[in-house]
Every structure is written in structure tokens, then in C-alpha cells.
C-alpha positions in Angstrom: 82.1 -48.8 -175.0 78.7 -48.3 -176.5 79.8 -45.1 -178.2 82.8 -46.9 -179.7 80.5 -49.7 -181.0 78.2 -47.1 -182.5 81.1 -45.4 -184.3 82.2 -48.8 -185.7 78.7 -49.5 -186.9 78.4 -46.1 -188.6 81.7 -46.6 -190.4 81.0 -50.2 -191.3 83.9 -51.5 -189.2 82.4 -54.9 -188.5 85.5 -56.6 -187.0 86.3 -53.9 -184.5 82.6 -53.7 -183.7 82.6 -57.5 -182.9 85.8 -57.2 -180.9 84.3 -54.4 -178.8 81.0 -56.3 -178.4 82.6 -59.5 -177.2 84.9 -57.5 -174.9 81.9 -55.8 -173.4 80.1 -59.1 -172.9 83.2 -60.5 -171.2 83.6 -57.4 -169.0 79.9 -57.6 -168.0 80.2 -61.3 -167.2 83.2 -60.6 -165.1 81.5 -57.7 -163.3 78.4 -59.7 -162.5 79.9 -63.1 -161.7 83.7 -62.5 -161.3 84.0 -63.1 -157.6 81.7 -66.1 -157.6 83.0 -67.8 -160.9 86.7 -67.9 -161.7 86.4 -69.8 -164.9 86.0 -67.4 -167.9 84.1 -69.8 -170.0 81.6 -70.8 -167.3 81.1 -67.1 -166.4 80.6 -66.0 -170.0 78.2 -68.8 -170.8 76.1 -68.2 -167.7 76.0 -64.5 -168.4 74.8 -65.1 -172.0 72.2 -67.6 -170.8 70.9 -65.4 -168.0 71.1 -62.0 -169.7 71.7 -62.1 -173.5 69.8 -65.0 -175.1 66.4 -64.0 -173.7 64.5 -63.6 -177.0 64.4 -65.4 -180.4 66.6 -62.9 -182.3 69.9 -64.7 -181.6 69.4 -68.4 -182.4 72.6 -69.9 -181.1 73.8 -71.4 -177.9 75.7 -69.5 -175.2 78.7 -71.8 -175.9 78.6 -70.8 -179.6 78.9 -67.2 -178.5 81.8 -68.1 -176.2 83.6 -69.9 -179.0 83.0 -66.9 -181.2 84.4 -64.6 -178.5 87.5 -66.8 -178.3 88.0 -66.8 -182.1 87.4 -63.0 -182.4 89.5 -61.9 -179.4 92.4 -64.3 -179.9 92.8 -64.5 -183.6 90.3 -62.1 -185.2 88.9 -65.2 -186.9 85.8 -67.2 -187.0 87.0 -70.6 -185.8 88.0 -71.5 -182.2 89.2 -74.7 -180.7 85.6 -75.4 -179.6 84.1 -74.9 -183.0 87.1 -76.7 -184.7 86.4 -79.8 -182.5 82.7 -79.7 -183.1 81.8 -78.7 -179.5 80.3 -75.4 -180.7 79.1 -73.9 -183.9 81.1 -71.3 -185.7 79.2 -68.0 -186.0 78.8 -66.2 -189.3 77.7 -62.6 -189.1 75.4 -60.4 -191.0 74.5 -56.8 -190.4 71.3 -55.0 -191.2 68.2 -56.8 -192.6 68.6 -60.2 -194.3 71.4 -62.6 -194.7 74.2 -62.7 -197.2 74.4 -65.3 -199.9 77.9 -66.2 -198.6 76.5 -67.1 -195.2 73.7 -69.2 -196.8 76.4 -71.0 -198.9 78.5 -71.9 -195.9 75.5 -73.1 -193.9 74.3 -75.3 -196.9 77.8 -76.6 -197.7 78.5 -77.8 -194.1 75.1 -78.1 -192.3 75.3 -77.9 -188.5 78.8 -76.4 -188.4 77.7 -72.7 -188.7 75.1 -70.6 -187.2 74.2 -67.1 -188.3 74.0 -64.1 -185.9 73.0 -60.7 -186.9 75.6 -58.3 -185.5 73.0 -55.6 -184.9 71.0 -58.0 -182.8 74.0 -59.0 -180.8 74.8 -55.4 -180.0 71.1 -54.8 -179.1 71.2 -57.9 -176.8 74.4 -56.5 -175.2 72.8 -53.2 -174.5 69.6 -54.8 -173.1 71.7 -57.0 -170.8 73.6 -53.9 -169.6 70.4 -52.1 -168.9 68.9 -55.2 -167.2 71.9 -55.5 -164.9 71.7 -51.9 -163.9 68.0 -52.3 -163.1 68.7 -55.5 -161.1 71.4 -53.7 -159.1 68.9 -51.1 -157.9 67.3 -53.7 -155.7 70.3 -56.0 -155.1 72.9 -54.3 -152.9 75.3 -57.2 -153.3 75.2 -56.9 -157.1 75.5 -53.2 -156.9 78.6 -53.6 -154.8 80.2 -56.1 -157.2 79.5 -53.7 -160.1 81.0 -50.8 -158.4 84.1 -52.8 -157.5 84.4 -54.0 -161.1 84.1 -50.4 -162.4 86.8 -49.3 -160.1 89.2 -52.0 -161.6 88.6 -51.0 -165.2 91.0 -49.0 -167.3 89.7 -45.5 -167.6 90.2 -43.1 -170.4 92.0 -40.0 -169.5 90.0 -36.9 -170.5 91.7 -33.7 -171.7 90.8 -32.1 -168.4 92.5 -34.8 -166.4 95.6 -34.8 -168.7 95.9 -31.0 -168.2 95.6 -31.3 -164.4 98.2 -34.1 -164.4 100.6 -31.9 -166.5 100.0 -28.9 -164.2 100.4 -31.0 -161.0 103.1 -33.7 -161.6 103.4 -34.4 -157.8 99.7 -35.3 -157.5 96.3 -33.7 -157.8 95.6 -30.6 -155.7 93.3 -31.1 -152.7 89.7 -31.5 -153.9 90.6 -32.4 -157.5 88.5 -35.6 -157.4 85.4 -33.4 -157.2 86.4 -31.3 -160.2 83.9 -31.8 -163.0 84.2 -31.4 -166.7 81.1 -30.8 -168.9 79.2 -34.0 -169.2 80.7 -35.9 -166.3 83.8 -36.7 -164.2 87.4 -36.3 -165.1 87.7 -40.0 -166.1 85.4 -42.3 -167.9 85.2 -46.0 -167.3 84.6 -48.2 -170.3 81.4 -49.5 -168.9 79.9 -47.5 -166.1 77.5 -48.8 -163.5 76.9 -45.5 -161.7 73.3 -45.2 -160.7 
């Protein structure tokens, strides 16, 4: 996931970058709290409060991020039901240093309705949260078990090596195939790996 986010950033693909970032935040929240918290909103907000909004770089509420996640993932837009009804602020995005004139105009035109988030800071907070979760799991067996179960339920990309083996063995992998390695890792790659 982080490689895909980096490619989007290098190609100035801001919308796909945000989609991947919010998807990764959602997946991490599910991996960490999924068995204990069934409500997606509660889980996402708790995850952001506990692991994402830990410094002064992102100056919005966790509920604002949840509303932005809903807007981005459901309509590729900026407004969700929560922001439309005034329960959360709509997020405007900038990338790199500074803030665009358009964002300043929106915030001045309708004070209190918008909050600005730097996309690079959001990606950095996501990566920090991921690393923090991995570190916590080293000393928390229950968390490690949840993360491993979550990773096992993710869709996995099929590598060329696995595709070739599947074509050569349509009735199933040969004995010991699970241990076959390709350069750089296993035959499959989960979107977000928690292997220690």
C-alpha cells in the first residue's frame, strides 16, 4: 500500500493517493480494533485519536477525518453527510509546503466549515501509526494475534511467480509450494503486512 501511495505522490495523483491513504487508515483501524468494535465510524475515530492525531501537524478532529474518508471512498468528493449536516468539517487538501489560495478562499468564505490538511502530513501520520502499531505488537501478544488474523483476511496480490505456479499446477500447488520464495519475499504480498 505504501509503495502505491508513493507512486501516486510522485505522479501527482492526489485523488488516488487520498483514496489509498483513507483505505489504509480504515484497514489499520479494522486490524487493530475490528474484533472489539463493530461500528466502522467508532473504530476509525478511535484509531485516529489513538494513533494518527498525535502531533500538531494535522489540525482537525478524528471525526473530520472520518467524514473525509466517507466522502473520498464513497463519492470521490469532499462533502459527506456528516460535513453536510455540520457535524464535521469538510477537509481541503494541499500537498507540499504552504497552502493554496483556493483553500484560503474557501476557509474565508465559509469560516468553520472547512479545515485544511496537508496530504503529505496525512501520509506521514499513516506511516507513523503503522510503525507504532507494529512496535506495540512486539510486546502485546493479543494485538499481534489480531494483526496476523487481519493480514490473513486481506486480498493479496498475485506475484508473477505465484501466477506461473498456478498455471503449471491447476489442480493445486505441489507439496511444499508454500515455502517457495521469490526474490524479495513470499509468493504473495498482502496490502499491509504485519509480519515481524
